[in-house]
N, C-alpha and C positions, 0 to 999 in steps of 0.2 A: 462709659457710664450711660446706665439709663436713667429715664428721668426721671422716674422713682428717686435715684443712687444720687441722685442731682440733688432731687428734694431737698434727701434728708443730709447734703454735704451742708445744703443753706442753710438750712432750720441750724446743725446746730452755731454757724459762725455766726447767724446773725445777731449771736450777742455779742459778741468780740466786733462784729460791726456798727454795736450800739455804743461800744466803750469805746471808741476810736472819737479823738478832739476835733474840733473845728479843722486845724490847721492843718493837720492829719488830709481832712477828708480835702478843704480845698484846693493842699497841694496836689494832689489826685489828681482835682479835676484843671489846674491846673496845667500840669505834665499831658492832661488828654489830649488838651487844647491843642499844644505842640508836636504831637507825635501826630493825632490828625492833620495838622500843616504839616508835617515833615515826611506823611506818606502819600497826599494829595494825590500823587501819579500811579503808583499803586489800588487808592482808591477808584482814583478814574477810570481807572484798564479792567477792576472787577467790572462797574456800574456798565460798561459799552457794553460791555461779555455779557450781560440782564438785558440791554438793550434790544442786545441782534437776533436770542433768543429770544423775546419778545415781539419784535414783530412778524420773525418766523412763523408763532403762534397765533400770528394777527390777536393781539391784545386790541382790547376799546380804546380811542383813541384817550379820552377820559385817567386810561386806570394811565399810560403811558406816561401822562405831565407827572405823576406822583413816584414813576419810576427814577428817570434822572434825575442824578448826581450829578451836578457839577460844580465850576467856585465858586456861583453866587451861591448857592446852596452848604458848601461846604464851607463861604464866610459864613453866614448866616448862624450856618451850627454854631460855629467856632465864639461868636455876638453871642450867643446862648447863651453860648459855660463862661465865657465873661462874665457878662450880668450875674447868671447861680453865684457863681463867687462872691459877686459884692454882697450878696444877700444875706441879712442874718441866720443864725444857729439857730433852726428850729424847735432844735432838741432840749429837750432836760427845760424849760424855759416853763414856770412856778406860776400858776391860773389860778390858782385858790390856796390860800395859810389860812388855816383856823385853830382855837384853842377850843379843841370840846371840852377840857377843863382844866384846871392847873396840871401841868405837868405833861400835860393827852396832847399834842398838838400836828393837826392834819395837813398836808401837804398835797394839790393837785400839781403834777407836771407832766410834760409831753413828754412821746418814747415811738422812734418808729416802730408803726405797725410789723413788720417783722423779712415773712418769705412775700411779693410778691411776683404773680406771672398773669405779663401783659402778652395778649395774642392783638398785634397789630396791624392793620392792610400792608402794600406793597412801596413803603416808605420811609429809603433812607436812611432819612431824617429822622425820621418816628427815632428809631431805634438809639441815635444820643444822643437828642432829647428823655428820654427817659429812664436810658441807664444814667445819666447822668448825674441827674434828677433823685433818682434812688440811691446814687450815693452819698450825698449833700444830706439827704435828710433820713441816712443810715438804715437804708430797706435794701438784702441782698434781692438780686431780682433772675428773675427765668424771661427768657423773653426770646419769643416768635414769632417772627418776619414774616412780610408775602413769597409766598415758593417762588413769584418774579424776578425778587430782587436775592435771590440765595450765593451771590457768589457776593455781594456790596456787601448783604449783613455781613458775611461771613468773618469780611478783613475785618468789617468798623468794631466787629464783636474782640475781634481779635489784638485788635491794634488796644482797645477801652480796655480792655480786660487786661491783658497781659503788665499794662501802662501802671493798672491801680492794683495789681498785686506789686510791683516794684514801686508804688511808692507807700508800700506795708503797712494796705487794705488783706483782709486774711479771704485764702484760698479759694472761699466758699464764697465772695461777696457777687455773684452774681454768673449767671449761666445760660447757654443757648440751648433750642432746642430749632431744630431746622426743618423735619418732616413732616407732612400735616398727619401722618399718622400716631404721632407726640402728643396730639392736643387732646385726643382720647384721656393718652394717660396722666395725662399733665392736668387734667380734672378732677382725675380719684385722689389725688393725692391730699385731699385736705387734713390731713394728721400734719404737714409739711410744711404749706402754701394759705396763708394767711388770707389772702386776696388777688382776684384773678382780676384783671381790670381787659375787657376783648374791646377791640379798634376794627371796625365792620359793619355787615349788611344787617340788617334788624331781627333776621333769620339768625346771620351766625351766635349774633351774642343770647337769643333768647333758646338758640342750641346748647348756649354755656349754663346759662338759667338753668334749663331742665335736664342738664347732666352735672350737677354738681351739688356736692353742700359745704365749698369755698363759697362768703360770701361775693357777690361780681357786684361789682361797677363800673358804668360806663353810658353811650347812647348807642345808638343804630344810626338813624338817616340824620341828615341836615337839613330841612323842610324850610327854608328862613323866607321872612316876609317882612316888605314894605309896604306902606300904607302912609300912599300922599293925600294928606287930607285938604281940606280948601281949600284953608288958606296957609298951603305949603309955596316955601319961592320957590319958582320954578326948575330957576337954575339950579338951586343946589340939589334938588329933587334928585334931578335929572344927573348931576355930576356925581352923587352918590350914587345911584343904582349904578350907571353903568363900572366906579367901582366896586362895588358890590358884584357885580357879573362875569366880569371881562379879569378885573385883575389876578385872579385867579380861579378857574372856575370847575377845578376837582377838584375840591376843599369843601365841608361840611358845611360850614358859615359865608359860604357864597350864596347870595339871596337864587330864591325858585320864581317867589311867585309877588309882580307887583298889585297890591290894591290902590286904584284909584278912586274918590270921589264922587261922586256920579255930578255934582255939582262943577266939577271942571275938566270935566273926562275930554269931554268937544272940544275942547284946544289942548289941555295940556298929554292927552295920549295920541294924537300927529306926532307931534315933535317929541315923546318919547320912544315915540318906533320909528321913528327917522335918523335919531342920536342909538338908537338899536341898527336897528340893519344897517348905517354905517359904520359897527365894532363888527362887524358879523353873528352879531346875535338872532336864534330864529327864535323867531316867537309866534305863541299857541292863545287865543281866549277862545274865548263862547261866542253864538250870537253873540252880543252886547255887544262885545268888544271888536267881531268880526264889521259892523256897523263901519263901523271909524275908521279901522285902518286895512290895512293888507295882512292877514295871519292865517292860521293852522287855526281851525275849526277844534274845538275840542268841547267836551262832556264837563255838563256845572261837577259829576262826580269824581273828574277825572285831574283835582287839584294838587291830592295828596304824591308830587311824584319830586325827585329828584333828579336834576338833570344829570349832576356835575360834569356841564360843559357848556357851550355857547348856548346856550336853549332857556326858554322865560317863559312863564306865564302869565296870562296878566288877566284880569277882571275889575268890572267897577260894581263900589258898593255904592248905597247908598246913602251911610254915613261910617263916624266911629264905630258906633253898636252892632251893625254890621262885619264892619272887617276884625275887631276882637272877634266874632263870634265863628265868621269862616278861620280865622285864626287857631286860633284854642279847637277847632275844630278839625284841621285838618292838617294843621301845622305838625312839627314834632320836637315843639316847647325845648329849643334850640336858642336863636336867636332871632330875634322879629323890631323893626322899628317903624317909628311913625315920625314920618316929614310935617310939621307946623313949627308957626311962631304962636300958638296958645296954650303961655303954658298950661291951662286948665284939661286943654286937652291932654295931650304931655302926662299928666300926671294919672289923670281918670286913666290910659292907655296906660300907664305903670300899674296900674292897682290889677289891673282886669287881665289886662296879658298873661297869660301859666306858662311862663318861661324862663328859661336860668339866663336867659340877657337878653333884658328890654334893653331897646336903644331908642333916641328923639336924637336928628337929625344931621347920620352921620352913614359910615357904611358898617352893613352886617359883617367885615371880615377882620373890626377889630376884635372878635370872638375869637380871642387866641391867650394860651400866656404870658409868654415874651413880651405881647404887647399890652396884660397889664401888669408885668413888673413883675412875675412872677419867677422869670430866669426862662419858663420853659412848661410843657402841662406832657402830661401823661394823657391825657386827654383832655373831651368834655364831656361831664357828668349828666342830663337833663330826669333823674330822678328826683324827687322829694326833699330826699333825705340827701342831709349835708359827708359829701363837701357835691355842694351844685355848682355847675361851668364851667370854666375851666379849670383844670386838678392839677395844681403846683404842688411850694412843697406844704404846705398847712393843710392842704387835704392828702399827705401822707405818712401825719401823724396821729398817734392816739395819744392817751394818757395812761399813767396809773395815779394812784393813788397811795399816801407814803404817809402809814401812824406811830410817830415816836411818842412815845411814854415811858414812864417810873415806875412798873412795875404795876400797871393799871387793870386790874380782873370789872367782869360784867353785870356779877352777881351785884355791886355795892347801889347800879346804878336798879334795877330789876326793881329789889328792897326797898327802896324809897332811899337807905339810910345816904348817896351820895344823888348830886344831880349835876346832868349838863349845864356847863354856864358858855356856850355857844361867844365866841369872837372871833370876827374876823381879824385879821393881823395884816400890814402893811406886807 
């Protein structure tokens, strides 16, 4: 089947998946985590093939880190599914119940979006997260992973899809696209796909937005900041910065720029630089920074770079207002943090920074659906319209209005012979 034919099948079966019980969906997830564990050797073998091909093709080191799917990543993926199973059913939750008049009752309740097309980068664990989130939320999914992990994605999809169908989910619960050429066709399926979630470069997300009539949700760059205020705890700040930069550098929630208050720069910056050097982090800074530490000189307009590697930008700022201005100018509205002991500064930062995630005294690496208790995420949305931030179960449902009457007609309310008596019900 081509992509359009797959999308038609998924659209047809989307109502069947939406009607499945939470017990059926959870059982499917339980069976999937067992199947992944049982097929670990098969998955690792496919991943070794992808890694060897990537090395032969000279793939960048930052991307190589994403490609690897080892025992730790499998364990983390299984833990993510187990956490997802433990979450409440996001469907059929009544968010409004209102009596419009005697015998005329309106209910608003949650329901799946329908069919979601997700185009994601070369991270095999992303396929697991996205597919299982869609199952739990009752959404059919078309999954297009990065070509660098084609063999791994193929094996993972085969395991998850066959297990889902054997667990009672409909044939059209999910589908896979493998070739880059299929993306263009996927974007034309506006009659059958309800939402596109692209995860990739800024230019790719923009390409999706410009070439489809399907609603698009997603983020591009992750240019995250940590601002070290004048009264920050130095040891705490350095520890959080090192974690945010080095724990896993090749991800969108790793810190890319550190801003240091000028009143502490002379003492703090050398301490930070020493720790960054010990951690193997390449440091870049403007002329003011280079006066205090040994670093690569960068222009003031070069602070909009996402490194996705052990490399970082440093800048000295006059205070919190300049820090906020810098973040809102050069950032990607993803995740930004202030290190401070001053609650007033914290609240001011939280209010004024225009980002999906704003933190105080912690690593930016916490910006993650699993770490927020969402079970997993399909991505992080940096747009203003909800959902915003890590998109978990709540971000994958919409709602419908259900009105029940007793032969009610509109005419009496228009001619004034009857009046609405709005009353919210428990």
